[in-house]
C-alpha positions in Angstrom: -16.0 21.3 -19.2 -16.6 17.6 -18.4 -14.4 17.8 -15.2 -16.5 20.7 -13.8 -19.7 18.8 -14.7 -18.5 15.7 -13.0 -17.6 17.6 -9.8 -21.1 19.1 -9.8 -22.6 15.6 -10.2 -20.4 14.3 -7.3 -21.7 17.1 -5.1 -25.3 16.4 -6.0 -25.1 12.8 -4.6 -25.7 13.2 -0.9 -24.0 9.9 0.2 -21.0 10.5 -2.0 -20.6 14.1 -0.8 -20.8 13.0 2.8 -18.2 10.3 2.2 -15.8 12.7 0.5 -16.2 15.3 3.2 -15.7 12.7 6.0 -12.5 11.4 4.2 -11.2 15.0 3.9 -11.9 15.7 7.6 -10.2 12.5 8.8 -7.2 13.2 6.6 -6.9 16.7 8.0 -6.9 15.2 11.5 -4.2 12.8 10.5 -2.0 15.5 9.0 -2.5 17.8 12.0 -1.4 15.0 14.3 1.7 14.4 12.3 3.0 17.8 13.6 2.0 17.3 17.2 5.4 16.8 18.9 5.8 14.4 21.9 5.5 16.2 25.2 8.9 17.2 26.6 10.7 17.3 23.2 12.0 20.6 21.8 10.8 20.9 18.1 13.7 23.2 17.3 16.3 20.5 18.2 15.0 18.0 15.6 17.5 19.0 12.9 19.6 15.9 13.4 16.6 13.6 13.3 15.4 15.3 10.0 18.9 14.9 8.5 18.9 11.2 9.6 15.6 10.6 7.7 16.7 12.5 4.6 18.1 9.3 3.0 18.3 5.6 3.3 15.6 3.3 4.6 14.6 5.7 7.3 13.6 8.2 4.6 11.1 5.6 3.3 9.9 4.9 6.8 9.4 8.7 7.3 7.5 8.9 4.0 5.1 6.1 5.1 4.4 8.1 8.3 3.8 11.3 6.4 6.8 13.0 8.0 5.6 12.2 11.6 8.8 10.1 12.2 11.1 13.1 11.6 8.8 15.4 13.5 9.0 13.2 16.7 5.2 13.3 16.4 2.7 11.3 18.5 2.1 9.5 15.2 5.8 8.8 14.7 5.5 5.0 14.5 2.8 5.3 11.8 0.7 2.4 10.5 3.4 -0.1 9.6 3.2 -2.0 13.0 -0.4 -2.7 12.2 0.5 -4.0 8.7 3.3 -6.2 10.2 0.8 -7.6 12.6 -1.6 -8.3 9.7 1.1 -10.2 7.9 1.7 -12.5 11.0 -2.0 -13.2 11.4 -2.5 -14.0 7.7 0.5 -16.3 7.8 -1.0 -18.0 10.9 -4.2 -18.7 8.9 -2.1 -21.1 6.7 0.0 -22.8 9.5 -2.3 -22.9 12.5 -5.6 -24.9 12.4 -7.3 -22.6 15.0 -6.9 -19.6 12.7 -7.9 -21.6 9.7 -11.2 -22.5 11.4 -11.6 -18.8 12.4 -11.2 -17.7 8.8 -13.9 -20.1 7.7 -16.4 -18.6 10.2 -17.2 -15.7 8.0 -17.9 -12.3 9.5 -17.6 -13.4 13.1 -14.3 -15.0 12.4 -13.0 -11.9 10.6 -13.9 -9.8 13.6 -12.0 -12.1 15.9 -8.9 -12.0 13.6 -9.1 -8.2 13.5 -9.1 -8.2 17.3 -6.0 -10.5 17.4 -4.3 -8.2 14.9 -4.9 -5.2 17.1 -3.5 -7.0 20.2 -0.4 -8.0 18.2 -0.1 -4.4 16.9 0.0 -3.1 20.5 2.7 -5.6 21.4 4.8 -4.5 18.4 4.3 -0.8 19.3 5.4 -1.4 22.9 8.7 -2.8 21.6 9.2 -0.1 18.9 8.3 2.8 21.2 11.4 2.6 23.5 13.6 1.9 20.5 12.4 5.1 18.8 13.0 7.0 22.0 16.6 5.8 22.3 17.3 6.9 18.7 15.6 10.2 19.4 17.8 10.8 22.4 20.9 10.2 20.3 19.8 12.6 17.6 18.8 15.3 20.1 22.2 15.0 21.8 23.9 15.9 18.4 21.8 19.1 18.3 22.8 20.0 21.8 19.5 19.1 23.4 18.2 16.1 25.3 15.1 14.2 26.1 13.8 14.3 29.6 15.4 11.5 31.7 13.7 8.9 33.8 11.5 5.9 33.5 8.3 7.9 33.7 9.1 9.8 30.5 9.9 6.6 28.7 6.8 5.0 29.9 4.4 7.9 29.1 6.0 8.6 25.7 5.8 4.9 24.7 2.1 4.8 25.7 1.6 8.1 23.7 3.4 6.6 20.6 1.3 3.4 21.0 -1.9 5.3 21.3 -1.0 7.6 18.4 -0.5 4.6 16.0 -3.7 2.9 17.2 -5.5 6.2 16.6 -4.1 6.3 13.1 -5.4 2.7 12.6 -8.8 3.8 13.9 -8.8 6.7 11.4 -8.1 4.3 8.6 -11.0 2.0 9.6 -13.3 5.1 9.8 -12.2 6.0 6.2 -13.1 2.5 5.1 -16.5 2.5 6.8 -17.6 6.1 6.4 -15.4 7.6 3.7 -13.9 6.7 0.3 -11.4 3.9 -0.4 -9.6 1.4 1.8 -8.6 3.4 4.8 -5.2 2.0 5.8 -4.0 2.2 2.2 -5.4 5.7 2.0 -3.5 6.8 5.1 -0.3 5.5 3.5 -1.2 7.3 0.3 -1.6 10.6 2.1 1.8 10.3 3.6 3.4 9.6 0.2 1.6 12.5 -1.5 2.6 14.9 1.2 6.3 14.3 0.3 6.0 14.5 -3.5 5.9 18.3 -4.0 9.0 18.8 -1.8 10.9 16.0 -3.6 10.1 17.6 -7.0 11.2 21.0 -5.8 14.5 19.7 -4.4 15.3 17.8 -7.6 14.5 20.9 -9.7 16.7 23.1 -7.5 19.6 20.6 -7.7 19.3 20.4 -11.5 18.9 24.2 -11.9 22.4 24.5 -10.4 24.0 22.0 -12.7 26.0 23.3 -15.6 25.5 21.7 -19.0 21.9 20.6 -19.5 20.6 20.3 -15.9 17.0 21.4 -16.9 17.1 19.0 -19.9 18.0 16.2 -17.5 15.2 17.2 -15.2 12.7 17.1 -18.1 14.0 13.7 -19.1 13.4 12.5 -15.5 9.8 13.7 -15.6 9.2 11.9 -18.9 10.7 8.7 -17.5 8.6 9.1 -14.4 5.4 9.3 -16.6 6.5 6.2 -18.4 6.9 4.3 -15.1 3.5 5.6 -14.0 1.9 4.3 -17.2 3.6 0.9 -16.8 2.4 0.8 -13.2 -1.2 1.5 -14.3 -0.9 -1.3 -16.9 0.4 -3.6 -14.2 -2.6 -2.8 -11.9 -5.2 -3.0 -14.6 -3.9 -5.8 -16.8 -6.1 -8.9 -17.3 -6.2 -12.2 -19.2 -9.6 -13.0 -20.5 -10.8 -16.6 -20.3 -13.7 -17.5 -22.6 -16.8 -19.1 -20.9 -19.6 -20.7 -23.0 -23.0 -20.9 -21.4 -25.2 -23.8 -22.5 -28.6 -23.3 -24.0 -31.7 -23.8 -21.8 -35.3 -23.6 -22.9 -37.8 -22.7 -20.2 -41.3 -22.5 -21.7 -41.1 -20.4 -24.8 -37.9 -18.6 -23.7 -34.3 -19.5 -24.4 -31.5 -18.8 -22.0 -27.8 -19.1 -22.4 -26.1 -20.0 -25.6 -23.7 -17.0 -25.3 -20.0 -16.7 -24.8 -18.6 -14.4 -22.1 -15.2 -13.8 -20.7 -13.7 -14.1 -17.1 -11.1 -11.3 -16.7 -8.3 -12.8 -14.6 -6.1 -10.0 -13.3 -2.4 -10.4 -14.1 -1.7 -8.8 -10.7 -4.7 -10.0 -8.6 -3.0 -9.2 -5.3 -2.8 -5.4 -6.2 -0.2 -3.5 -4.2 -0.5 -5.6 -1.1 2.7 -7.7 -1.8 4.6 -4.4 -1.9 3.2 -3.2 1.4 3.8 -6.6 3.0 7.3 -6.9 1.7 8.2 -3.4 2.8 6.9 -4.0 6.3 9.2 -7.0 6.5 12.2 -4.9 5.2 11.6 -2.4 8.0 12.4 -5.0 10.6 16.2 -4.4 10.5 15.5 -0.8 11.4 13.7 -1.9 14.5 16.4 -4.4 15.4 19.1 -1.7 15.1 17.1 0.7 17.3 16.3 3.0 14.3 19.9 3.9 14.2 21.6 5.2 11.1 22.9 2.7 8.6 26.4 4.0 9.1 26.3 3.1 12.8 25.7 -0.6 12.2 27.5 -3.1 10.1 27.3 -6.7 9.0 24.0 -8.4 8.3 21.7 -5.7 9.7 23.7 -2.9 8.1 23.4 -4.5 4.6 19.7 -4.7 4.9 19.4 -1.1 6.0 20.9 0.1 2.8 17.9 0.4 0.5 20.2 1.0 -2.5 22.3 -2.1 -1.9 22.1 -5.4 -3.8 21.2 -7.5 -0.7 18.3 -5.3 0.3 16.8 -5.1 -3.2 17.3 -8.7 -4.0 15.5 -9.9 -0.8 12.8 -7.1 -1.3 12.1 -8.3 -4.9 12.0 -12.0 -3.8 9.6 -11.2 -1.0 7.3 -9.4 -3.5 7.2 -12.4 -5.7 6.5 -14.7 -2.7 3.8 -12.4 -1.3 2.2 -12.0 -4.7 1.7 -15.8 -4.9 0.6 -15.9 -1.3 -2.0 -13.1 -1.5 -3.3 -14.4 -4.9 -3.8 -17.8 -3.4 -5.9 -16.5 -0.5 -8.0 -14.1 -2.6 -8.6 -16.0 -5.8 -10.5 -19.3 -5.4 -10.5 -21.3 -8.6 -12.7 -24.0 -7.1 -15.4 -21.5 -6.2 -15.2 -19.9 -9.7 -15.6 -23.4 -11.3 -18.6 -24.2 -9.1 -20.3 -21.0 -9.9 -19.8 -21.6 -13.7 -21.1 -25.1 -13.4 -24.1 -23.9 -11.4 -25.0 -21.4 -14.2 -24.5 -24.0 -16.9 -21.2 -22.4 -18.0 -18.0 -24.1 -19.1 -14.7 -23.3 -20.7 -14.6 -24.7 -24.2 -12.4 -27.9 -24.3 -12.4 -28.2 -20.5 -14.7 -30.4 -18.5 -16.8 -28.6 -15.8 -16.0 -29.0 -12.2 -12.6 -30.2 -11.0 -10.9 -30.0 -14.4 -12.1 -26.4 -14.7 -10.7 -25.5 -11.3 -7.4 -27.1 -12.2 -7.3 -25.2 -15.5 -8.0 -21.8 -13.8 -5.4 -22.5 -11.1 -2.8 -23.3 -13.9 -3.7 -20.1 -15.7 -3.5 -18.0 -12.5 -0.1 -19.5 -11.7 1.2 -18.7 -15.2 0.0 -15.1 -15.3 1.0 -14.4 -11.7 4.7 -15.2 -12.3 5.4 -12.5 -14.9 3.1 -10.1 -13.0 5.0 -10.7 -9.8 8.4 -10.3 -11.5 7.3 -7.1 -13.2 6.0 -5.9 -9.8 9.4 -6.6 -8.3 11.3 -4.8 -11.1 9.2 -1.7 -10.7 9.6 -1.9 -6.9 13.4 -1.8 -7.0 13.5 0.9 -9.7 14.3 3.7 -7.1 17.7 2.0 -6.5 18.6 2.3 -10.2 17.3 5.9 -10.2 19.6 6.8 -7.3 22.6 5.2 -9.0 22.3 7.6 -12.0 22.4 10.6 -9.7 18.7 11.4 -9.0 18.0 12.9 -5.6 17.1 10.0 -3.3 13.9 11.6 -2.0 12.7 12.1 -5.6 14.0 8.6 -6.6 11.4 7.0 -4.3 8.8 7.9 -6.8 10.5 6.2 -9.8 8.6 3.0 -9.1 9.0 1.4 -5.8 6.5 1.1 -3.0 5.6 4.8 -3.2 4.5 4.9 -6.8 2.7 1.6 -6.9 0.7 2.4 -3.7 -0.1 5.8 -5.2 -1.3 4.4 -8.5 -3.2 1.5 -6.9 -5.0 3.5 -4.3 -5.9 6.4 -6.6 -7.4 4.0 -9.2 -9.3 2.3 -6.4 -10.7 5.6 -5.1 -11.6 6.8 -8.6 -13.4 3.5 -9.2 -15.5 3.8 -6.1 -16.5 7.4 -7.0 -17.3 6.3 -10.6 -19.5 3.4 -9.3 -21.5 5.9 -7.2 -22.0 8.2 -10.3 -23.0 5.3 -12.6 -25.3 3.8 -10.1 -27.3 7.1 -10.1 -27.2 7.4 -13.9 -24.5 10.1 -14.1 -21.6 10.0 -16.5 -18.5 8.4 -15.1 -15.1 10.1 -14.7 -14.0 9.0 -18.1 -15.8 9.0 -21.4 -14.4 5.8 -22.7 -14.6 2.7 -20.6 -14.7 2.3 -16.8 -11.8 2.7 -14.4 -10.4 -0.7 -13.3 -9.3 -0.5 -9.8 -6.8 -2.9 -8.3 -9.6 -4.6 -6.3 -11.7 -5.7 -9.2 -11.3 -9.4 -9.6 -9.2 -9.5 -6.5 -9.3 -8.5 -2.8 -9.4 -5.1 -1.5 -6.6 -3.9 0.6 -7.7 -3.5 4.2 
């Protein structure tokens, strides 16, 4: 079988084998840490906390942390504070000249910005840690237990939560450097995958008890899920090809150029980053409300804690459209593309080289980004519609939304990296026909 032969080829490549084993080891460390409960907390008294995270926005937050939030783990705050800090720093590169200059400094500037991102992450964690402990105290009280009292427990637990999230961030960076894929996105992917089998089993069990076609309904849900996955793959891989004509050049007795090629402009050049960024913003109300349940708060904050409500999904979709344009603008540079074409004697038929070419590419990117961003937003809010038709909320998260798009994007990215290693060493790729198009081809990689 081709699959078995491909696995053998992967194992033959020492560097690829080492990267895969390193990734698996780091993922196992992350999963183990998700079950290490904070010192002083009784694990058997976490039933109320698990019930709290079984639905609503906290269920999504728990999914991103791989269940660590509901387990009162040392990794409970997860990786989202780091992503929130990254959003702030990237926005500062637009508004603040100091950060703009730093961005233009190349590798040294990138290291400085990463350091500022880490500092800001620590600040966010120091604010979220006590908030999480307050909510934990309330939930344990409902189960007849309590957290240890006193300032010392709050201080040490906050430092442990902060250190746990920073360690998760470090694991993500090690996966990027020594493993396969973009580490931070891969950490989120692992958390999502860990919840998928349980969600499918719960939905199957609930449909099994339904009278009058429950299993048929479950089969229909699986078919619809596959259709959404196919649409998500098309969204990640879709491109618009721009023809480029290269002028003829004669050097000695040899002729160069005179051929037509195509520039593949991705319909969704930003990948899944707008989804991750928008979701990080939508988690802010949870922090403001002290991680309390949506039923315990009302008004403005309460409306944005209901992830099935109109206000939440409207703002979420709008943020996705905005971040798609924002991330595309900072990752795709039409001026640089036009200069490279001009340097290689290339031009777009009917368009003058140089400034006109850059303007034309910018116009095309704007036109294809709009439908791409709107489609991305529609897929992102699909779980709300799935919940409305009676699908279990935990399973509904996979009918589009952040979960599915991250899963599809990161998996395609990882498969693309594995395939590039195979093809570079003259082995067959993962697929017989064509190469896998990851979400980072033609755009920026996520973290």
